[in-house]
ROGU-472376 format. One record per residue (C-alpha): residue number from 0; residue in one letter; x, y, z. Coordinates in Angstrom, 2 decimals. Layout:
<fipa><i>NUM</i><aa>A</aa><c1>X</c1><c2>Y</c2><c3>Z</c3></fipa>
...
//
This chain:
<fipa><i>0</i><aa>X</aa><c1>-13.81</c1><c2>-28.45</c2><c3>41.45</c3></fipa>
<fipa><i>1</i><aa>X</aa><c1>-12.41</c1><c2>-30.40</c2><c3>38.28</c3></fipa>
<fipa><i>2</i><aa>X</aa><c1>-10.95</c1><c2>-28.14</c2><c3>35.96</c3></fipa>
<fipa><i>3</i><aa>X</aa><c1>-13.39</c1><c2>-28.45</c2><c3>33.68</c3></fipa>
<fipa><i>4</i><aa>X</aa><c1>-15.59</c1><c2>-26.86</c2><c3>36.10</c3></fipa>
<fipa><i>5</i><aa>X</aa><c1>-12.82</c1><c2>-23.61</c2><c3>36.65</c3></fipa>
<fipa><i>6</i><aa>X</aa><c1>-13.04</c1><c2>-22.74</c2><c3>32.84</c3></fipa>
<fipa><i>7</i><aa>X</aa><c1>-16.88</c1><c2>-23.36</c2><c3>33.97</c3></fipa>
<fipa><i>8</i><aa>X</aa><c1>-16.83</c1><c2>-20.93</c2><c3>36.75</c3></fipa>
<fipa><i>9</i><aa>X</aa><c1>-14.37</c1><c2>-18.55</c2><c3>35.08</c3></fipa>
<fipa><i>10</i><aa>X</aa><c1>-16.00</c1><c2>-18.15</c2><c3>31.33</c3></fipa>
<fipa><i>11</i><aa>X</aa><c1>-19.65</c1><c2>-16.87</c2><c3>33.80</c3></fipa>
<fipa><i>12</i><aa>X</aa><c1>-17.90</c1><c2>-14.52</c2><c3>35.68</c3></fipa>
<fipa><i>13</i><aa>X</aa><c1>-16.37</c1><c2>-12.87</c2><c3>32.59</c3></fipa>
<fipa><i>14</i><aa>X</aa><c1>-19.87</c1><c2>-12.52</c2><c3>31.01</c3></fipa>
<fipa><i>15</i><aa>X</aa><c1>-20.77</c1><c2>-12.04</c2><c3>33.73</c3></fipa>
<fipa><i>16</i><aa>X</aa><c1>-18.75</c1><c2>-9.20</c2><c3>34.33</c3></fipa>
<fipa><i>17</i><aa>X</aa><c1>-19.19</c1><c2>-8.21</c2><c3>30.24</c3></fipa>
<fipa><i>18</i><aa>X</aa><c1>-22.83</c1><c2>-7.74</c2><c3>30.87</c3></fipa>
<fipa><i>19</i><aa>X</aa><c1>-23.05</c1><c2>-5.66</c2><c3>34.18</c3></fipa>
<fipa><i>20</i><aa>X</aa><c1>-20.87</c1><c2>-3.01</c2><c3>31.62</c3></fipa>
<fipa><i>21</i><aa>X</aa><c1>-23.23</c1><c2>-2.97</c2><c3>29.01</c3></fipa>
<fipa><i>22</i><aa>X</aa><c1>-25.35</c1><c2>-1.57</c2><c3>31.06</c3></fipa>
<fipa><i>23</i><aa>X</aa><c1>-23.88</c1><c2>0.72</c2><c3>32.66</c3></fipa>
<fipa><i>24</i><aa>X</aa><c1>-21.57</c1><c2>2.04</c2><c3>29.65</c3></fipa>
<fipa><i>25</i><aa>X</aa><c1>-25.74</c1><c2>1.93</c2><c3>27.93</c3></fipa>
<fipa><i>26</i><aa>X</aa><c1>-26.77</c1><c2>4.38</c2><c3>30.12</c3></fipa>
<fipa><i>27</i><aa>X</aa><c1>-23.49</c1><c2>6.32</c2><c3>30.72</c3></fipa>
<fipa><i>28</i><aa>X</aa><c1>-23.35</c1><c2>6.96</c2><c3>27.03</c3></fipa>
<fipa><i>29</i><aa>X</aa><c1>-28.03</c1><c2>6.22</c2><c3>25.90</c3></fipa>
<fipa><i>30</i><aa>X</aa><c1>-26.89</c1><c2>4.11</c2><c3>23.40</c3></fipa>
<fipa><i>31</i><aa>X</aa><c1>-27.36</c1><c2>0.10</c2><c3>23.66</c3></fipa>
<fipa><i>32</i><aa>X</aa><c1>-24.62</c1><c2>-2.02</c2><c3>24.24</c3></fipa>
<fipa><i>33</i><aa>X</aa><c1>-25.41</c1><c2>-4.92</c2><c3>22.12</c3></fipa>
<fipa><i>34</i><aa>X</aa><c1>-27.03</c1><c2>-4.85</c2><c3>18.63</c3></fipa>
<fipa><i>35</i><aa>X</aa><c1>-30.97</c1><c2>-6.81</c2><c3>18.72</c3></fipa>
<fipa><i>36</i><aa>X</aa><c1>-30.41</c1><c2>-9.63</c2><c3>17.19</c3></fipa>
<fipa><i>37</i><aa>X</aa><c1>-27.85</c1><c2>-10.47</c2><c3>19.23</c3></fipa>
<fipa><i>38</i><aa>X</aa><c1>-29.61</c1><c2>-9.69</c2><c3>22.51</c3></fipa>
<fipa><i>39</i><aa>X</aa><c1>-32.99</c1><c2>-11.28</c2><c3>21.22</c3></fipa>
<fipa><i>40</i><aa>X</aa><c1>-31.34</c1><c2>-14.55</c2><c3>20.62</c3></fipa>
<fipa><i>41</i><aa>X</aa><c1>-28.82</c1><c2>-13.96</c2><c3>23.87</c3></fipa>
<fipa><i>42</i><aa>X</aa><c1>-31.76</c1><c2>-13.36</c2><c3>25.99</c3></fipa>
<fipa><i>43</i><aa>X</aa><c1>-34.91</c1><c2>-16.44</c2><c3>24.62</c3></fipa>
<fipa><i>44</i><aa>X</aa><c1>-31.21</c1><c2>-18.69</c2><c3>25.41</c3></fipa>
<fipa><i>45</i><aa>X</aa><c1>-31.22</c1><c2>-17.48</c2><c3>28.45</c3></fipa>
<fipa><i>46</i><aa>X</aa><c1>-35.43</c1><c2>-17.44</c2><c3>29.40</c3></fipa>
<fipa><i>47</i><aa>X</aa><c1>-35.56</c1><c2>-20.97</c2><c3>27.75</c3></fipa>
<fipa><i>48</i><aa>X</aa><c1>-32.54</c1><c2>-22.34</c2><c3>29.76</c3></fipa>
<fipa><i>49</i><aa>X</aa><c1>-33.17</c1><c2>-20.65</c2><c3>32.88</c3></fipa>
<fipa><i>50</i><aa>X</aa><c1>-36.91</c1><c2>-21.18</c2><c3>32.88</c3></fipa>
<fipa><i>51</i><aa>X</aa><c1>-37.54</c1><c2>-24.00</c2><c3>30.16</c3></fipa>
<fipa><i>52</i><aa>X</aa><c1>-35.51</c1><c2>-27.07</c2><c3>30.16</c3></fipa>
<fipa><i>53</i><aa>X</aa><c1>-33.46</c1><c2>-25.59</c2><c3>32.70</c3></fipa>
<fipa><i>54</i><aa>X</aa><c1>-29.43</c1><c2>-26.21</c2><c3>32.35</c3></fipa>
<fipa><i>55</i><aa>X</aa><c1>-27.60</c1><c2>-28.86</c2><c3>34.68</c3></fipa>
<fipa><i>56</i><aa>X</aa><c1>-25.39</c1><c2>-27.83</c2><c3>37.92</c3></fipa>
<fipa><i>57</i><aa>X</aa><c1>-24.41</c1><c2>-23.98</c2><c3>38.70</c3></fipa>
<fipa><i>58</i><aa>X</aa><c1>-24.30</c1><c2>-23.41</c2><c3>34.42</c3></fipa>
<fipa><i>59</i><aa>X</aa><c1>-28.36</c1><c2>-23.03</c2><c3>35.67</c3></fipa>
<fipa><i>60</i><aa>X</aa><c1>-27.44</c1><c2>-20.49</c2><c3>38.85</c3></fipa>
<fipa><i>61</i><aa>X</aa><c1>-25.30</c1><c2>-19.14</c2><c3>36.13</c3></fipa>
<fipa><i>62</i><aa>X</aa><c1>-28.16</c1><c2>-19.04</c2><c3>33.53</c3></fipa>
<fipa><i>63</i><aa>X</aa><c1>-30.68</c1><c2>-17.12</c2><c3>35.66</c3></fipa>
<fipa><i>64</i><aa>X</aa><c1>-28.41</c1><c2>-13.77</c2><c3>36.97</c3></fipa>
<fipa><i>65</i><aa>X</aa><c1>-27.48</c1><c2>-13.46</c2><c3>32.89</c3></fipa>
<fipa><i>66</i><aa>X</aa><c1>-31.19</c1><c2>-14.05</c2><c3>31.53</c3></fipa>
<fipa><i>67</i><aa>X</aa><c1>-31.14</c1><c2>-10.74</c2><c3>34.92</c3></fipa>
<fipa><i>68</i><aa>X</aa><c1>-29.03</c1><c2>-8.48</c2><c3>33.07</c3></fipa>
<fipa><i>69</i><aa>X</aa><c1>-31.12</c1><c2>-9.33</c2><c3>29.57</c3></fipa>
<fipa><i>70</i><aa>X</aa><c1>-33.77</c1><c2>-7.77</c2><c3>31.13</c3></fipa>
<fipa><i>71</i><aa>X</aa><c1>-32.34</c1><c2>-4.45</c2><c3>31.70</c3></fipa>
<fipa><i>72</i><aa>X</aa><c1>-30.84</c1><c2>-5.06</c2><c3>28.37</c3></fipa>
<fipa><i>73</i><aa>X</aa><c1>-33.51</c1><c2>-5.57</c2><c3>26.22</c3></fipa>
<fipa><i>74</i><aa>X</aa><c1>-35.41</c1><c2>-2.30</c2><c3>28.72</c3></fipa>
<fipa><i>75</i><aa>X</aa><c1>-32.74</c1><c2>-0.07</c2><c3>27.85</c3></fipa>
<fipa><i>76</i><aa>X</aa><c1>-32.40</c1><c2>-0.86</c2><c3>24.04</c3></fipa>
<fipa><i>77</i><aa>X</aa><c1>-36.69</c1><c2>-0.21</c2><c3>24.43</c3></fipa>
<fipa><i>78</i><aa>X</aa><c1>-35.53</c1><c2>3.25</c2><c3>25.45</c3></fipa>
<fipa><i>79</i><aa>X</aa><c1>-32.58</c1><c2>4.31</c2><c3>23.02</c3></fipa>
<fipa><i>80</i><aa>X</aa><c1>-32.99</c1><c2>1.79</c2><c3>19.88</c3></fipa>
<fipa><i>81</i><aa>X</aa><c1>-32.76</c1><c2>5.33</c2><c3>17.80</c3></fipa>
<fipa><i>82</i><aa>X</aa><c1>-29.40</c1><c2>4.52</c2><c3>17.08</c3></fipa>
<fipa><i>83</i><aa>X</aa><c1>-29.19</c1><c2>2.41</c2><c3>15.23</c3></fipa>
<fipa><i>84</i><aa>X</aa><c1>-32.40</c1><c2>2.86</c2><c3>13.47</c3></fipa>
<fipa><i>85</i><aa>X</aa><c1>-32.94</c1><c2>6.58</c2><c3>13.85</c3></fipa>
<fipa><i>86</i><aa>X</aa><c1>-35.19</c1><c2>6.62</c2><c3>10.51</c3></fipa>
<fipa><i>87</i><aa>X</aa><c1>-37.38</c1><c2>4.28</c2><c3>10.89</c3></fipa>
<fipa><i>88</i><aa>X</aa><c1>-40.93</c1><c2>5.07</c2><c3>13.04</c3></fipa>
<fipa><i>89</i><aa>X</aa><c1>-42.18</c1><c2>3.77</c2><c3>16.12</c3></fipa>
<fipa><i>90</i><aa>X</aa><c1>-45.82</c1><c2>2.22</c2><c3>14.29</c3></fipa>
<fipa><i>91</i><aa>X</aa><c1>-43.06</c1><c2>0.71</c2><c3>12.30</c3></fipa>
<fipa><i>92</i><aa>X</aa><c1>-40.32</c1><c2>-0.06</c2><c3>14.58</c3></fipa>
<fipa><i>93</i><aa>X</aa><c1>-41.65</c1><c2>-1.80</c2><c3>17.23</c3></fipa>
<fipa><i>94</i><aa>X</aa><c1>-43.77</c1><c2>-4.36</c2><c3>15.37</c3></fipa>
<fipa><i>95</i><aa>X</aa><c1>-40.78</c1><c2>-5.62</c2><c3>13.38</c3></fipa>
<fipa><i>96</i><aa>X</aa><c1>-38.80</c1><c2>-5.97</c2><c3>16.67</c3></fipa>
<fipa><i>97</i><aa>X</aa><c1>-41.95</c1><c2>-7.79</c2><c3>17.98</c3></fipa>
<fipa><i>98</i><aa>X</aa><c1>-41.36</c1><c2>-10.18</c2><c3>15.36</c3></fipa>
<fipa><i>99</i><aa>X</aa><c1>-37.28</c1><c2>-10.37</c2><c3>15.33</c3></fipa>
<fipa><i>100</i><aa>X</aa><c1>-37.29</c1><c2>-11.60</c2><c3>19.46</c3></fipa>
<fipa><i>101</i><aa>X</aa><c1>-39.84</c1><c2>-13.95</c2><c3>18.65</c3></fipa>
<fipa><i>102</i><aa>X</aa><c1>-38.89</c1><c2>-15.70</c2><c3>15.73</c3></fipa>
<fipa><i>103</i><aa>X</aa><c1>-35.74</c1><c2>-16.12</c2><c3>18.29</c3></fipa>
<fipa><i>104</i><aa>X</aa><c1>-37.05</c1><c2>-17.36</c2><c3>20.87</c3></fipa>
<fipa><i>105</i><aa>X</aa><c1>-38.86</c1><c2>-20.00</c2><c3>18.76</c3></fipa>
<fipa><i>106</i><aa>X</aa><c1>-34.76</c1><c2>-20.56</c2><c3>16.99</c3></fipa>
<fipa><i>107</i><aa>X</aa><c1>-33.68</c1><c2>-21.55</c2><c3>19.87</c3></fipa>
<fipa><i>108</i><aa>X</aa><c1>-36.75</c1><c2>-23.38</c2><c3>21.86</c3></fipa>
<fipa><i>109</i><aa>X</aa><c1>-37.27</c1><c2>-25.71</c2><c3>18.67</c3></fipa>
<fipa><i>110</i><aa>X</aa><c1>-33.78</c1><c2>-26.53</c2><c3>18.28</c3></fipa>
<fipa><i>111</i><aa>X</aa><c1>-33.78</c1><c2>-27.61</c2><c3>21.61</c3></fipa>
<fipa><i>112</i><aa>X</aa><c1>-37.01</c1><c2>-29.32</c2><c3>21.42</c3></fipa>
<fipa><i>113</i><aa>X</aa><c1>-35.75</c1><c2>-31.36</c2><c3>18.52</c3></fipa>
<fipa><i>114</i><aa>X</aa><c1>-32.05</c1><c2>-31.70</c2><c3>19.79</c3></fipa>
<fipa><i>115</i><aa>X</aa><c1>-34.75</c1><c2>-33.63</c2><c3>23.07</c3></fipa>
<fipa><i>116</i><aa>X</aa><c1>-36.89</c1><c2>-35.52</c2><c3>20.42</c3></fipa>
<fipa><i>117</i><aa>X</aa><c1>-35.81</c1><c2>-39.15</c2><c3>19.99</c3></fipa>
<fipa><i>118</i><aa>X</aa><c1>-37.16</c1><c2>-39.54</c2><c3>16.87</c3></fipa>
<fipa><i>119</i><aa>X</aa><c1>-35.51</c1><c2>-37.46</c2><c3>14.95</c3></fipa>
<fipa><i>120</i><aa>X</aa><c1>-32.42</c1><c2>-37.54</c2><c3>15.81</c3></fipa>
<fipa><i>121</i><aa>X</aa><c1>-29.65</c1><c2>-40.72</c2><c3>17.29</c3></fipa>
<fipa><i>122</i><aa>X</aa><c1>-29.42</c1><c2>-41.34</c2><c3>20.95</c3></fipa>
<fipa><i>123</i><aa>X</aa><c1>-26.05</c1><c2>-39.84</c2><c3>21.73</c3></fipa>
<fipa><i>124</i><aa>X</aa><c1>-26.66</c1><c2>-39.92</c2><c3>25.31</c3></fipa>
<fipa><i>125</i><aa>X</aa><c1>-27.57</c1><c2>-36.66</c2><c3>25.37</c3></fipa>
<fipa><i>126</i><aa>X</aa><c1>-28.81</c1><c2>-34.50</c2><c3>22.97</c3></fipa>
<fipa><i>127</i><aa>X</aa><c1>-30.28</c1><c2>-32.17</c2><c3>25.53</c3></fipa>
<fipa><i>128</i><aa>X</aa><c1>-26.60</c1><c2>-30.10</c2><c3>25.72</c3></fipa>
<fipa><i>129</i><aa>X</aa><c1>-25.89</c1><c2>-31.23</c2><c3>22.02</c3></fipa>
<fipa><i>130</i><aa>X</aa><c1>-29.13</c1><c2>-28.61</c2><c3>21.49</c3></fipa>
<fipa><i>131</i><aa>X</aa><c1>-28.22</c1><c2>-26.27</c2><c3>24.21</c3></fipa>
<fipa><i>132</i><aa>X</aa><c1>-23.89</c1><c2>-26.10</c2><c3>22.98</c3></fipa>
<fipa><i>133</i><aa>X</aa><c1>-25.29</c1><c2>-25.72</c2><c3>19.10</c3></fipa>
<fipa><i>134</i><aa>X</aa><c1>-27.76</c1><c2>-23.53</c2><c3>20.12</c3></fipa>
<fipa><i>135</i><aa>X</aa><c1>-25.03</c1><c2>-21.32</c2><c3>22.10</c3></fipa>
<fipa><i>136</i><aa>X</aa><c1>-22.02</c1><c2>-21.62</c2><c3>19.99</c3></fipa>
<fipa><i>137</i><aa>X</aa><c1>-24.14</c1><c2>-20.64</c2><c3>16.92</c3></fipa>
<fipa><i>138</i><aa>X</aa><c1>-25.56</c1><c2>-17.51</c2><c3>17.90</c3></fipa>
<fipa><i>139</i><aa>X</aa><c1>-22.10</c1><c2>-16.38</c2><c3>19.66</c3></fipa>
<fipa><i>140</i><aa>X</aa><c1>-20.72</c1><c2>-16.52</c2><c3>16.01</c3></fipa>
<fipa><i>141</i><aa>X</aa><c1>-23.63</c1><c2>-14.25</c2><c3>14.46</c3></fipa>
<fipa><i>142</i><aa>X</aa><c1>-23.01</c1><c2>-12.39</c2><c3>18.06</c3></fipa>
<fipa><i>143</i><aa>X</aa><c1>-19.41</c1><c2>-12.19</c2><c3>17.26</c3></fipa>
<fipa><i>144</i><aa>X</aa><c1>-20.46</c1><c2>-10.96</c2><c3>13.57</c3></fipa>
<fipa><i>145</i><aa>X</aa><c1>-23.22</c1><c2>-9.00</c2><c3>14.95</c3></fipa>
<fipa><i>146</i><aa>X</aa><c1>-21.23</c1><c2>-6.66</c2><c3>17.12</c3></fipa>
<fipa><i>147</i><aa>X</aa><c1>-18.62</c1><c2>-5.91</c2><c3>14.16</c3></fipa>
<fipa><i>148</i><aa>X</aa><c1>-21.44</c1><c2>-5.12</c2><c3>12.19</c3></fipa>
<fipa><i>149</i><aa>X</aa><c1>-22.45</c1><c2>-2.61</c2><c3>15.17</c3></fipa>
<fipa><i>150</i><aa>X</aa><c1>-19.53</c1><c2>-0.31</c2><c3>15.87</c3></fipa>
<fipa><i>151</i><aa>X</aa><c1>-19.02</c1><c2>-0.62</c2><c3>12.00</c3></fipa>
<fipa><i>152</i><aa>X</aa><c1>-22.68</c1><c2>0.95</c2><c3>11.03</c3></fipa>
<fipa><i>153</i><aa>X</aa><c1>-22.49</c1><c2>3.11</c2><c3>14.39</c3></fipa>
<fipa><i>154</i><aa>X</aa><c1>-18.77</c1><c2>4.25</c2><c3>13.82</c3></fipa>
<fipa><i>155</i><aa>X</aa><c1>-18.74</c1><c2>5.51</c2><c3>17.36</c3></fipa>
<fipa><i>156</i><aa>X</aa><c1>-17.69</c1><c2>3.85</c2><c3>20.54</c3></fipa>
<fipa><i>157</i><aa>X</aa><c1>-21.26</c1><c2>4.79</c2><c3>22.55</c3></fipa>
<fipa><i>158</i><aa>X</aa><c1>-22.25</c1><c2>1.65</c2><c3>24.07</c3></fipa>
<fipa><i>159</i><aa>X</aa><c1>-19.47</c1><c2>-0.07</c2><c3>23.68</c3></fipa>
<fipa><i>160</i><aa>X</aa><c1>-15.77</c1><c2>-0.05</c2><c3>25.32</c3></fipa>
<fipa><i>161</i><aa>X</aa><c1>-12.28</c1><c2>-2.06</c2><c3>25.32</c3></fipa>
<fipa><i>162</i><aa>X</aa><c1>-13.44</c1><c2>-4.29</c2><c3>28.21</c3></fipa>
<fipa><i>163</i><aa>X</aa><c1>-17.34</c1><c2>-4.78</c2><c3>27.29</c3></fipa>
<fipa><i>164</i><aa>X</aa><c1>-15.19</c1><c2>-6.43</c2><c3>24.26</c3></fipa>
<fipa><i>165</i><aa>X</aa><c1>-12.36</c1><c2>-8.19</c2><c3>26.22</c3></fipa>
<fipa><i>166</i><aa>X</aa><c1>-13.93</c1><c2>-9.92</c2><c3>28.43</c3></fipa>
<fipa><i>167</i><aa>X</aa><c1>-17.24</c1><c2>-11.47</c2><c3>25.61</c3></fipa>
<fipa><i>168</i><aa>X</aa><c1>-14.19</c1><c2>-12.47</c2><c3>23.65</c3></fipa>
<fipa><i>169</i><aa>X</aa><c1>-12.10</c1><c2>-13.96</c2><c3>26.99</c3></fipa>
<fipa><i>170</i><aa>X</aa><c1>-15.47</c1><c2>-15.25</c2><c3>28.24</c3></fipa>
<fipa><i>171</i><aa>X</aa><c1>-16.43</c1><c2>-17.07</c2><c3>25.27</c3></fipa>
<fipa><i>172</i><aa>X</aa><c1>-12.54</c1><c2>-18.73</c2><c3>25.63</c3></fipa>
<fipa><i>173</i><aa>X</aa><c1>-13.18</c1><c2>-19.99</c2><c3>28.88</c3></fipa>
<fipa><i>174</i><aa>X</aa><c1>-16.72</c1><c2>-22.02</c2><c3>27.83</c3></fipa>
<fipa><i>175</i><aa>X</aa><c1>-14.60</c1><c2>-23.17</c2><c3>24.54</c3></fipa>
<fipa><i>176</i><aa>X</aa><c1>-11.60</c1><c2>-24.31</c2><c3>26.87</c3></fipa>
<fipa><i>177</i><aa>X</aa><c1>-14.33</c1><c2>-26.71</c2><c3>28.97</c3></fipa>
<fipa><i>178</i><aa>X</aa><c1>-14.37</c1><c2>-28.76</c2><c3>25.81</c3></fipa>
<fipa><i>179</i><aa>X</aa><c1>-11.41</c1><c2>-28.58</c2><c3>24.25</c3></fipa>
<fipa><i>180</i><aa>X</aa><c1>-9.15</c1><c2>-29.02</c2><c3>26.99</c3></fipa>
<fipa><i>181</i><aa>X</aa><c1>-11.27</c1><c2>-30.52</c2><c3>29.50</c3></fipa>
<fipa><i>182</i><aa>X</aa><c1>-14.37</c1><c2>-31.95</c2><c3>28.84</c3></fipa>
<fipa><i>183</i><aa>X</aa><c1>-15.61</c1><c2>-34.34</c2><c3>31.24</c3></fipa>
<fipa><i>184</i><aa>X</aa><c1>-14.78</c1><c2>-38.11</c2><c3>30.37</c3></fipa>
<fipa><i>185</i><aa>X</aa><c1>-18.24</c1><c2>-38.77</c2><c3>29.77</c3></fipa>
<fipa><i>186</i><aa>X</aa><c1>-19.74</c1><c2>-37.89</c2><c3>26.31</c3></fipa>
<fipa><i>187</i><aa>X</aa><c1>-23.59</c1><c2>-38.31</c2><c3>27.51</c3></fipa>
<fipa><i>188</i><aa>X</aa><c1>-22.44</c1><c2>-35.19</c2><c3>29.95</c3></fipa>
<fipa><i>189</i><aa>X</aa><c1>-24.36</c1><c2>-32.15</c2><c3>28.37</c3></fipa>
<fipa><i>190</i><aa>X</aa><c1>-22.89</c1><c2>-29.93</c2><c3>26.63</c3></fipa>
<fipa><i>191</i><aa>X</aa><c1>-20.26</c1><c2>-32.14</c2><c3>25.43</c3></fipa>
<fipa><i>192</i><aa>X</aa><c1>-20.14</c1><c2>-32.72</c2><c3>21.84</c3></fipa>
<fipa><i>193</i><aa>X</aa><c1>-18.84</c1><c2>-35.95</c2><c3>20.36</c3></fipa>
<fipa><i>194</i><aa>X</aa><c1>-15.74</c1><c2>-36.43</c2><c3>19.26</c3></fipa>
<fipa><i>195</i><aa>X</aa><c1>-14.74</c1><c2>-36.34</c2><c3>15.48</c3></fipa>
<fipa><i>196</i><aa>X</aa><c1>-17.35</c1><c2>-33.70</c2><c3>15.11</c3></fipa>
<fipa><i>197</i><aa>X</aa><c1>-16.56</c1><c2>-30.82</c2><c3>12.12</c3></fipa>
<fipa><i>198</i><aa>X</aa><c1>-18.46</c1><c2>-27.95</c2><c3>13.05</c3></fipa>
<fipa><i>199</i><aa>X</aa><c1>-16.94</c1><c2>-27.50</c2><c3>16.63</c3></fipa>
<fipa><i>200</i><aa>X</aa><c1>-13.11</c1><c2>-25.75</c2><c3>15.52</c3></fipa>
<fipa><i>201</i><aa>X</aa><c1>-14.89</c1><c2>-23.72</c2><c3>13.37</c3></fipa>
<fipa><i>202</i><aa>X</aa><c1>-17.01</c1><c2>-22.20</c2><c3>15.62</c3></fipa>
<fipa><i>203</i><aa>X</aa><c1>-14.64</c1><c2>-22.17</c2><c3>18.26</c3></fipa>
<fipa><i>204</i><aa>X</aa><c1>-12.00</c1><c2>-20.77</c2><c3>15.89</c3></fipa>
<fipa><i>205</i><aa>X</aa><c1>-14.07</c1><c2>-18.21</c2><c3>13.90</c3></fipa>
<fipa><i>206</i><aa>X</aa><c1>-15.39</c1><c2>-16.82</c2><c3>17.44</c3></fipa>
<fipa><i>207</i><aa>X</aa><c1>-12.33</c1><c2>-15.58</c2><c3>18.49</c3></fipa>
<fipa><i>208</i><aa>X</aa><c1>-11.53</c1><c2>-13.93</c2><c3>15.02</c3></fipa>
<fipa><i>209</i><aa>X</aa><c1>-14.16</c1><c2>-12.43</c2><c3>15.15</c3></fipa>
<fipa><i>210</i><aa>X</aa><c1>-14.20</c1><c2>-11.69</c2><c3>18.81</c3></fipa>
<fipa><i>211</i><aa>X</aa><c1>-10.45</c1><c2>-10.77</c2><c3>18.68</c3></fipa>
<fipa><i>212</i><aa>X</aa><c1>-11.35</c1><c2>-8.06</c2><c3>15.44</c3></fipa>
<fipa><i>213</i><aa>X</aa><c1>-13.86</c1><c2>-6.63</c2><c3>17.38</c3></fipa>
<fipa><i>214</i><aa>X</aa><c1>-11.47</c1><c2>-5.98</c2><c3>20.09</c3></fipa>
<fipa><i>215</i><aa>X</aa><c1>-9.45</c1><c2>-3.99</c2><c3>17.81</c3></fipa>
<fipa><i>216</i><aa>X</aa><c1>-12.04</c1><c2>-2.36</c2><c3>16.55</c3></fipa>
<fipa><i>217</i><aa>X</aa><c1>-12.61</c1><c2>-1.19</c2><c3>19.57</c3></fipa>
<fipa><i>218</i><aa>X</aa><c1>-9.34</c1><c2>0.53</c2><c3>20.18</c3></fipa>
<fipa><i>219</i><aa>X</aa><c1>-8.85</c1><c2>1.90</c2><c3>16.94</c3></fipa>
<fipa><i>220</i><aa>X</aa><c1>-12.43</c1><c2>3.68</c2><c3>17.07</c3></fipa>
<fipa><i>221</i><aa>X</aa><c1>-11.05</c1><c2>4.27</c2><c3>20.59</c3></fipa>
<fipa><i>222</i><aa>X</aa><c1>-7.70</c1><c2>6.57</c2><c3>18.90</c3></fipa>
<fipa><i>223</i><aa>X</aa><c1>-9.30</c1><c2>8.17</c2><c3>16.53</c3></fipa>
<fipa><i>224</i><aa>X</aa><c1>-11.84</c1><c2>9.92</c2><c3>19.06</c3></fipa>
<fipa><i>225</i><aa>X</aa><c1>-9.71</c1><c2>10.89</c2><c3>21.73</c3></fipa>
<fipa><i>226</i><aa>X</aa><c1>-10.39</c1><c2>8.26</c2><c3>24.28</c3></fipa>
<fipa><i>227</i><aa>X</aa><c1>-8.14</c1><c2>6.58</c2><c3>26.09</c3></fipa>
<fipa><i>228</i><aa>X</aa><c1>-9.41</c1><c2>3.38</c2><c3>26.15</c3></fipa>
<fipa><i>229</i><aa>X</aa><c1>-8.55</c1><c2>1.64</c2><c3>29.18</c3></fipa>
<fipa><i>230</i><aa>X</aa><c1>-10.00</c1><c2>5.06</c2><c3>30.96</c3></fipa>
<fipa><i>231</i><aa>X</aa><c1>-13.31</c1><c2>3.66</c2><c3>29.70</c3></fipa>
<fipa><i>232</i><aa>X</aa><c1>-14.87</c1><c2>0.80</c2><c3>31.64</c3></fipa>
//
């Protein structure tokens, strides 16, 4: 097994653990553990790259597992949405949530389809991978920011834990290492950014920074609430 595959599997393992803990903590606290906009993007990405334009190799199996976890997270979100939207009536919230999810799905889908369209982009040999990679890291940055916003606005650790924060950070670090330290030797392989692209170092660094801030905020909030963060799964 090459280094790339090891990092990819470790990333999949830590993100799977993150989803499992989000579900566990969410049901225990009766508070959803993923912001709505992040959940809409996340579910859309995993559904599209599982069933519409499936990712290659082992990533396809990982995507399906993540998609199944997301189905549970979406279900729980629809039960606990008032945690973050206490002033909205159901007749206003549900149409708004539907708009968010539909828009997120079309955003990820069209980014993928445009990436596969030879009339729009140069044939670099990895249009599929780039559509997948750009949307994955773009939404990961959005997600990292939204998690920071969630704990700041919620002013509570409900639905959150230090392990969710750490595993999310570590999972993304391993995903980034796939390309930074151990890229595929063939640039045409799906998911490999072209050499010299300026956007990727920014994405790697920014996601790590916001994830690290979130870890610190969860730890600080646990202490403020008199909770041992290491004993709260």
